[in-house]
C-alpha positions as a Markdown table, in Angstrom:
| # | Residue | x | y | z |
|---|---|---|---|---|
| 1 | Met | 59.6 | 154.1 | -50.2 |
| 2 | Thr | 59.0 | 154.9 | -46.6 |
| 3 | Asp | 55.5 | 156.3 | -46.6 |
| 4 | Arg | 54.4 | 154.2 | -43.7 |
| 5 | Met | 53.3 | 156.5 | -40.8 |
| 6 | Thr | 52.3 | 155.0 | -37.5 |
| 7 | Thr | 49.8 | 156.6 | -35.2 |
| 8 | Ala | 51.6 | 158.2 | -32.3 |
| 9 | Ala | 50.9 | 159.8 | -28.9 |
| 10 | Ala | 50.0 | 163.4 | -28.4 |
| 11 | Gln | 52.5 | 166.0 | -29.7 |
| 12 | Thr | 52.3 | 168.4 | -26.8 |
| 13 | Ala | 55.5 | 169.2 | -24.8 |
| 14 | Ser | 56.3 | 166.3 | -22.4 |
| 15 | Pro | 58.5 | 166.6 | -19.3 |
| 16 | Ala | 61.4 | 164.3 | -19.0 |
| 17 | Pro | 60.2 | 160.8 | -18.1 |
| 18 | Ser | 62.5 | 160.5 | -15.1 |
| 19 | Ser | 61.8 | 164.0 | -13.7 |
| 20 | Pro | 60.3 | 164.2 | -10.3 |
| 21 | Gly | 56.7 | 165.3 | -10.6 |
| 22 | Ala | 56.8 | 164.9 | -14.4 |
| 23 | Ala | 53.4 | 164.6 | -16.1 |
| 24 | Val | 54.8 | 161.9 | -18.4 |
| 25 | Gly | 56.4 | 158.9 | -16.7 |
| 26 | Asp | 58.4 | 155.9 | -18.2 |
| 27 | Glu | 55.2 | 154.1 | -19.2 |
| 28 | Ala | 53.8 | 157.1 | -21.1 |
| 29 | Ala | 57.2 | 157.6 | -22.7 |
| 30 | Asp | 57.3 | 154.0 | -23.7 |
| 31 | Ala | 53.8 | 154.4 | -25.3 |
| 32 | Thr | 55.0 | 157.4 | -27.3 |
| 33 | Ile | 58.1 | 155.5 | -28.5 |
| 34 | Ala | 55.9 | 152.5 | -29.4 |
| 35 | Ala | 54.9 | 154.6 | -32.4 |
| 36 | Ile | 58.2 | 153.8 | -34.1 |
| 37 | Arg | 58.7 | 150.3 | -32.8 |
| 38 | Ala | 58.5 | 148.9 | -36.3 |
| 39 | Asp | 60.8 | 151.5 | -37.8 |
| 40 | Thr | 64.5 | 151.1 | -38.4 |
| 41 | Val | 66.1 | 154.2 | -37.1 |
| 42 | Gly | 69.4 | 155.1 | -38.8 |
| 43 | Phe | 71.9 | 157.6 | -37.5 |
| 44 | Leu | 74.6 | 159.4 | -39.4 |
| 45 | Gly | 77.1 | 160.0 | -36.7 |
| 46 | Gly | 77.7 | 158.1 | -33.5 |
| 47 | Gly | 79.3 | 160.8 | -31.4 |
| 48 | His | 78.0 | 162.3 | -28.1 |
| 49 | Met | 74.5 | 163.3 | -29.2 |
| 50 | Gly | 74.0 | 160.4 | -31.6 |
| 51 | Arg | 75.0 | 157.9 | -29.0 |
| 52 | Ala | 72.8 | 159.6 | -26.4 |
| 53 | Leu | 69.7 | 159.2 | -28.6 |
| 54 | Val | 70.7 | 155.6 | -29.5 |
| 55 | Ala | 71.0 | 154.8 | -25.8 |
| 56 | Ala | 67.7 | 156.5 | -25.0 |
| 57 | Leu | 65.9 | 154.4 | -27.6 |
| 58 | Arg | 67.5 | 151.2 | -26.3 |
| 59 | Arg | 66.5 | 152.1 | -22.7 |
| 60 | His | 62.9 | 152.3 | -23.8 |
| 61 | Gly | 63.0 | 149.0 | -25.6 |
| 62 | His | 63.6 | 149.9 | -29.3 |
| 63 | Pro | 65.0 | 146.7 | -30.8 |
| 64 | Ala | 68.8 | 146.8 | -31.3 |
| 65 | Ala | 68.4 | 145.1 | -34.6 |
| 66 | Gln | 66.3 | 148.1 | -35.8 |
| 67 | Ile | 69.0 | 150.7 | -35.0 |
| 68 | Leu | 71.9 | 151.2 | -37.5 |
| 69 | Val | 74.6 | 153.8 | -36.9 |
| 70 | Gly | 76.9 | 155.1 | -39.6 |
| 71 | Glu | 80.1 | 156.3 | -38.0 |
| 72 | Pro | 83.6 | 156.6 | -39.6 |
| 73 | Gly | 85.4 | 156.1 | -36.3 |
| 74 | Ala | 86.2 | 152.4 | -35.6 |
| 75 | Asp | 86.5 | 152.9 | -31.9 |
| 76 | Leu | 83.1 | 154.6 | -31.7 |
| 77 | Arg | 81.5 | 151.8 | -33.7 |
| 78 | Leu | 83.0 | 149.2 | -31.5 |
| 79 | Ala | 81.8 | 151.0 | -28.3 |
| 80 | Leu | 78.2 | 151.3 | -29.7 |
| 81 | Glu | 78.1 | 147.6 | -30.6 |
| 82 | Arg | 79.6 | 146.5 | -27.3 |
| 83 | Asp | 77.7 | 148.9 | -25.0 |
| 84 | Leu | 74.3 | 149.1 | -26.7 |
| 85 | Gly | 74.2 | 146.1 | -29.0 |
| 86 | Val | 73.2 | 148.0 | -32.1 |
| 87 | Arg | 74.4 | 147.6 | -35.6 |
| 88 | Thr | 77.1 | 149.9 | -37.0 |
| 89 | Thr | 78.8 | 150.6 | -40.3 |
| 90 | Ala | 81.3 | 152.9 | -41.9 |
| 91 | Asp | 79.0 | 153.2 | -45.0 |
| 92 | Asn | 76.4 | 155.9 | -44.7 |
| 93 | Ile | 74.7 | 154.7 | -47.9 |
| 94 | Glu | 74.0 | 151.4 | -46.1 |
| 95 | Val | 72.3 | 153.4 | -43.4 |
| 96 | Ala | 70.2 | 155.5 | -45.8 |
| 97 | Ala | 69.1 | 152.4 | -47.6 |
| 98 | Ala | 67.9 | 150.7 | -44.4 |
| 99 | Ala | 66.4 | 153.7 | -42.5 |
| 100 | Asp | 62.7 | 154.5 | -42.1 |
| 101 | Ile | 63.8 | 157.4 | -39.9 |
| 102 | Leu | 67.2 | 158.9 | -40.5 |
| 103 | Val | 68.7 | 161.0 | -37.7 |
| 104 | Leu | 71.4 | 163.5 | -38.9 |
| 105 | Ala | 73.8 | 163.7 | -36.0 |
| 106 | Val | 76.8 | 165.2 | -37.8 |
| 107 | Lys | 78.3 | 168.6 | -37.4 |
| 108 | Pro | 76.7 | 171.4 | -39.5 |
| 109 | Gln | 79.9 | 172.0 | -41.4 |
| 110 | Asp | 80.1 | 168.3 | -42.3 |
| 111 | Met | 76.5 | 167.9 | -43.4 |
| 112 | Ala | 77.1 | 168.6 | -47.1 |
| 113 | Ala | 79.9 | 166.0 | -47.4 |
| 114 | Ala | 77.8 | 163.5 | -45.5 |
| 115 | Leu | 74.6 | 163.9 | -47.5 |
| 116 | Ser | 75.9 | 164.4 | -51.0 |
| 117 | Pro | 76.7 | 160.7 | -51.6 |
| 118 | Leu | 73.3 | 159.7 | -50.3 |
| 119 | Gln | 71.0 | 161.8 | -52.5 |
| 120 | Ala | 70.0 | 159.0 | -54.9 |
| 121 | Thr | 69.3 | 156.6 | -52.1 |
| 122 | Leu | 67.3 | 159.2 | -50.1 |
| 123 | Ala | 65.2 | 160.0 | -53.2 |
| 124 | Ser | 64.3 | 156.4 | -53.6 |
| 125 | Arg | 63.7 | 155.5 | -49.9 |
| 126 | Arg | 62.3 | 158.8 | -48.8 |
| 127 | Pro | 62.8 | 158.3 | -45.0 |
| 128 | Leu | 61.6 | 160.7 | -42.4 |
| 129 | Ile | 64.7 | 162.9 | -41.7 |
| 130 | Val | 65.3 | 164.3 | -38.2 |
| 131 | Ser | 68.2 | 166.7 | -38.1 |
| 132 | Ile | 69.9 | 167.6 | -34.8 |
| 133 | Ala | 72.4 | 169.9 | -36.4 |
| 134 | Ala | 72.5 | 173.4 | -35.1 |
| 135 | Gly | 71.7 | 176.2 | -37.5 |
| 136 | Leu | 70.7 | 174.3 | -40.6 |
| 137 | Pro | 67.2 | 175.3 | -41.8 |
| 138 | Val | 64.8 | 172.8 | -43.3 |
| 139 | Ala | 65.2 | 174.3 | -46.8 |
| 140 | Arg | 68.9 | 173.9 | -46.7 |
| 141 | Leu | 68.7 | 170.4 | -45.4 |
| 142 | Arg | 66.3 | 169.4 | -48.2 |
| 143 | Glu | 68.7 | 170.9 | -50.7 |
| 144 | Leu | 71.6 | 169.0 | -49.2 |
| 145 | Cys | 69.5 | 165.8 | -49.5 |
| 146 | Gly | 69.1 | 166.4 | -53.2 |
| 147 | Ala | 65.4 | 167.3 | -53.2 |
| 148 | Gly | 64.2 | 169.1 | -56.3 |
| 149 | Pro | 60.9 | 170.9 | -57.0 |
| 150 | Gly | 58.0 | 168.8 | -55.8 |
| 151 | Thr | 60.2 | 166.1 | -54.4 |
| 152 | Ala | 61.0 | 167.6 | -51.0 |
| 153 | Leu | 61.8 | 165.0 | -48.3 |
| 154 | Pro | 60.0 | 165.0 | -44.9 |
| 155 | Val | 62.5 | 166.9 | -42.7 |
| 156 | Val | 62.0 | 167.7 | -39.0 |
| 157 | Arg | 64.6 | 169.8 | -37.0 |
| 158 | Ala | 65.4 | 169.0 | -33.4 |
| 159 | Met | 67.8 | 170.3 | -30.9 |
| 160 | Pro | 68.4 | 168.0 | -27.9 |
| 161 | Asn | 71.0 | 168.6 | -25.2 |
| 162 | Arg | 73.7 | 166.7 | -23.4 |
| 163 | Pro | 71.6 | 165.5 | -20.5 |
| 164 | Ala | 69.9 | 163.3 | -23.0 |
| 165 | Leu | 72.7 | 160.9 | -22.1 |
| 166 | Leu | 70.8 | 160.3 | -18.8 |
| 167 | Gly | 67.3 | 160.5 | -20.2 |
| 168 | Arg | 67.0 | 164.0 | -18.7 |
| 169 | Gly | 67.4 | 166.0 | -21.9 |
| 170 | Ala | 65.3 | 168.9 | -23.3 |
| 171 | Ser | 64.6 | 169.1 | -27.0 |
| 172 | Gly | 63.0 | 171.7 | -29.2 |
| 173 | Leu | 61.4 | 170.5 | -32.4 |
| 174 | Tyr | 60.2 | 172.2 | -35.6 |
| 175 | Ala | 58.4 | 170.8 | -38.5 |
| 176 | Pro | 57.3 | 172.8 | -41.6 |
| 177 | Pro | 53.6 | 172.9 | -42.5 |
| 178 | Asp | 53.9 | 170.1 | -45.1 |
| 179 | Ile | 54.8 | 167.5 | -42.5 |
| 180 | Pro | 51.8 | 165.5 | -41.5 |
| 181 | Pro | 50.9 | 164.8 | -37.9 |
| 182 | Glu | 52.0 | 161.1 | -38.1 |
| 183 | Ala | 55.5 | 162.2 | -39.2 |
| 184 | Arg | 55.7 | 164.7 | -36.4 |
| 185 | Ala | 54.7 | 162.1 | -33.9 |
| 186 | Arg | 57.4 | 159.7 | -35.1 |
| 187 | Ala | 60.0 | 162.5 | -34.9 |
| 188 | Glu | 58.8 | 163.3 | -31.4 |
| 189 | Ala | 59.1 | 159.7 | -30.4 |
| 190 | Val | 62.9 | 159.6 | -31.2 |
| 191 | Leu | 63.5 | 162.7 | -29.0 |
| 192 | Ala | 61.0 | 161.8 | -26.3 |
| 193 | Ala | 63.1 | 158.7 | -25.5 |
| 194 | Ala | 65.8 | 161.2 | -24.2 |
| 195 | Gly | 63.6 | 163.6 | -22.1 |
| 196 | Met | 61.1 | 166.4 | -22.5 |
| 197 | Val | 60.2 | 167.7 | -25.9 |
| 198 | Ala | 58.6 | 171.0 | -27.0 |
| 199 | Trp | 57.4 | 171.9 | -30.4 |
| 200 | Ile | 58.4 | 175.4 | -31.8 |
| 201 | Asp | 56.0 | 177.1 | -34.2 |
| 202 | Ser | 58.6 | 179.2 | -36.0 |
| 203 | Glu | 61.8 | 177.9 | -37.5 |
| 204 | Met | 63.4 | 181.2 | -36.8 |
| 205 | Leu | 63.2 | 180.4 | -33.1 |
| 206 | Met | 65.3 | 177.2 | -33.4 |
| 207 | Asp | 68.5 | 179.1 | -33.0 |
| 208 | Ala | 67.2 | 180.5 | -29.7 |
| 209 | Val | 66.3 | 176.9 | -28.6 |
| 210 | Thr | 69.9 | 176.0 | -29.4 |
| 211 | Ala | 71.2 | 178.9 | -27.4 |
| 212 | Val | 68.9 | 178.3 | -24.3 |
| 213 | Ser | 68.7 | 174.5 | -23.9 |
| 214 | Gly | 71.1 | 173.1 | -26.5 |
| 215 | Ser | 74.1 | 175.1 | -25.1 |
| 216 | Gly | 72.5 | 175.7 | -21.7 |
| 217 | Pro | 74.1 | 172.8 | -19.8 |
| 218 | Ala | 77.5 | 174.3 | -20.3 |
| 219 | Tyr | 76.3 | 177.6 | -18.7 |
| 220 | Phe | 75.2 | 175.8 | -15.6 |
| 221 | Phe | 78.4 | 173.7 | -15.5 |
| 222 | Arg | 80.5 | 176.9 | -15.8 |
| 223 | Leu | 78.5 | 178.5 | -12.9 |
| 224 | Ala | 79.1 | 175.4 | -10.8 |
| 225 | Glu | 82.8 | 175.6 | -11.6 |
| 226 | Ala | 82.9 | 179.3 | -10.5 |
| 227 | Leu | 80.9 | 178.4 | -7.4 |
| 228 | Ala | 83.4 | 175.7 | -6.5 |
| 229 | Asp | 86.3 | 178.1 | -7.1 |
| 230 | Ala | 84.7 | 180.7 | -4.9 |
| 231 | Gly | 84.2 | 178.1 | -2.1 |
| 232 | Arg | 87.9 | 177.2 | -2.4 |
| 233 | Ala | 88.8 | 180.8 | -2.1 |
| 234 | Gln | 86.9 | 181.0 | 1.1 |
| 235 | Gly | 88.9 | 178.1 | 2.5 |
| 236 | Leu | 87.1 | 175.0 | 1.5 |
| 237 | Pro | 89.2 | 172.0 | 0.3 |
| 238 | Ala | 89.0 | 171.9 | -3.5 |
| 239 | Glu | 87.4 | 168.4 | -3.6 |
| 240 | Val | 84.7 | 169.4 | -1.0 |
| 241 | Ala | 83.9 | 172.6 | -2.8 |
| 242 | Ala | 83.5 | 170.8 | -6.2 |
| 243 | Arg | 81.3 | 168.1 | -4.6 |
| 244 | Leu | 79.1 | 170.7 | -2.9 |
| 245 | Ala | 78.7 | 172.7 | -6.1 |
| 246 | Ala | 77.9 | 169.7 | -8.2 |
| 247 | Ala | 75.4 | 168.3 | -5.7 |
| 248 | Thr | 73.8 | 171.8 | -5.4 |
| 249 | Leu | 73.5 | 172.0 | -9.2 |
| 250 | Ala | 71.9 | 168.6 | -9.4 |
| 251 | Gly | 69.5 | 169.2 | -6.6 |
| 252 | Ala | 68.4 | 172.6 | -7.8 |
| 253 | Gly | 67.9 | 171.1 | -11.3 |
| 254 | Ala | 65.7 | 168.4 | -9.9 |
| 255 | Met | 63.6 | 171.0 | -8.0 |
| 256 | Ala | 63.3 | 173.1 | -11.2 |
| 257 | Ala | 62.1 | 170.0 | -13.1 |
| 258 | Ala | 59.4 | 169.4 | -10.6 |
| 259 | Asp | 58.3 | 173.0 | -10.4 |
| 260 | Ala | 58.8 | 175.3 | -13.3 |
| 261 | Asp | 58.1 | 178.5 | -11.2 |
| 262 | Leu | 61.8 | 179.4 | -11.1 |
| 263 | Ala | 61.2 | 182.8 | -9.5 |
| 264 | Gly | 59.2 | 181.1 | -6.8 |
| 265 | Leu | 61.9 | 178.5 | -6.2 |
| 266 | Arg | 64.5 | 181.3 | -5.9 |
| 267 | Ala | 62.3 | 183.3 | -3.5 |
| 268 | Ala | 61.7 | 180.2 | -1.3 |
| 269 | Val | 65.4 | 180.0 | -0.5 |
| 270 | Thr | 66.0 | 183.7 | -0.2 |
| 271 | Ser | 65.4 | 185.1 | 3.3 |
| 272 | Arg | 65.3 | 188.9 | 3.6 |
| 273 | Gly | 68.6 | 190.2 | 4.9 |
| 274 | Gly | 70.2 | 186.7 | 4.8 |
| 275 | Thr | 73.2 | 185.2 | 3.1 |
| 276 | Thr | 71.4 | 184.2 | -0.1 |
| 277 | Ala | 70.0 | 187.7 | -0.5 |
| 278 | Ala | 73.5 | 189.2 | -0.1 |
| 279 | Ala | 74.9 | 186.9 | -2.8 |
| 280 | Leu | 72.0 | 187.6 | -5.2 |
| 281 | Thr | 72.4 | 191.4 | -4.7 |
| 282 | Thr | 76.0 | 191.1 | -5.7 |
| 283 | Leu | 75.2 | 189.0 | -8.8 |
| 284 | Glu | 72.6 | 191.4 | -9.9 |
| 285 | Ala | 74.8 | 194.5 | -9.3 |
| 286 | Gly | 77.4 | 192.7 | -11.5 |
| 287 | Gly | 75.0 | 192.6 | -14.4 |
| 288 | Leu | 74.0 | 188.9 | -14.3 |
| 289 | Glu | 70.9 | 189.3 | -16.4 |
| 290 | Arg | 72.7 | 191.4 | -19.0 |
| 291 | Leu | 75.6 | 188.8 | -19.2 |
| 292 | Val | 73.2 | 185.9 | -19.6 |
| 293 | Ala | 71.2 | 187.8 | -22.3 |
| 294 | Glu | 74.4 | 188.6 | -24.2 |
| 295 | Ala | 75.6 | 185.0 | -23.9 |
| 296 | Val | 72.3 | 183.7 | -25.3 |
| 297 | Glu | 72.4 | 186.3 | -28.1 |
| 298 | Ser | 76.0 | 185.3 | -29.0 |
| 299 | Ala | 75.0 | 181.6 | -29.2 |
| 300 | Thr | 71.9 | 182.4 | -31.3 |
| 301 | Arg | 74.0 | 184.5 | -33.7 |
| 302 | Arg | 76.6 | 181.7 | -33.9 |
| 303 | Gly | 73.9 | 179.2 | -34.9 |
| 304 | Arg | 72.9 | 181.4 | -37.9 |
| 305 | Glu | 76.6 | 181.8 | -38.8 |
| 306 | Leu | 77.0 | 178.0 | -38.9 |
| 307 | Ala | 74.2 | 177.7 | -41.4 |
| 308 | Gln | 75.8 | 180.3 | -43.6 |
| 309 | Ala | 79.1 | 178.5 | -43.5 |
| 310 | Val | 77.7 | 175.2 | -44.8 |
| 311 | Pro | 78.7 | 174.9 | -48.5 |
| 312 | Asp | 76.0 | 174.6 | -51.2 |
| 313 | Ser | 75.1 | 171.1 | -52.2 |
| 314 | Thr | 75.6 | 169.9 | -55.7 |
| 315 | Val | 72.1 | 168.5 | -56.4 |
| 316 | Lys | 72.2 | 165.4 | -58.4 |
| 317 | Arg | 69.2 | 164.4 | -60.5 |
| 318 | Gly | 68.4 | 162.1 | -63.2 |
């Protein structure tokens, strides 16, 4: 039974360790992650986000021998072993049996099938469960894990994003009131390895976190694509336009990470009557804020729909 809880660092939101001007640097991030140094961290799923978190833990010194990834794809298992030195298996029961912290990195629609065979093992081991699946609330996750009345497993929800691959991620976390501070700190340590973390007080807001930061990188990539296409339409070579757009996206992101006053940053590069002002006026006239609001609303709604689409678990007891 995994009741061991290790004292962890403060649970307040932490900027990405590698961000310019960040309040928390690599050393502080390492100290946070030291809270789980003795834990075996298991992953169900070794796809993009699972691999990103595994790589982040390894960058901050979590022992490879204490990371075990359950992944059905042989090629993905081989890549994880070769590139990150961690242990892998096609048997999720083996992962559940070994894990002190179990990260659920499978798609929401696959969660029931992944967890149903593990219910007896989870009931015995009682690992801290950290789910990064969009839309699935704690109550549903506990049901899928086979928890009955009075036997609820410790579950924390998290929503990281793709820049976690570079240690520049942004993650929102939610823990129900019955999760003790030590468990919250351990869950935070897993996500802090990949960037900044922010705790959310209401689980209802996790779909909004998914819509803003979880899906957010794609919005910026799409804008950069459009910017490159527009530059090409004005006569720039396609390769030059793409490089300029990508570098501008990266540079603006670095400035935003260093100074969260987004309106101030925008104002600083907008001269009255200049080219930037002309472009922003056109964007605003085209309904930029309305479009962004509608996009985030659509993503939030889709997160709720994903939760409803997950089949009920057949809870096994006895």
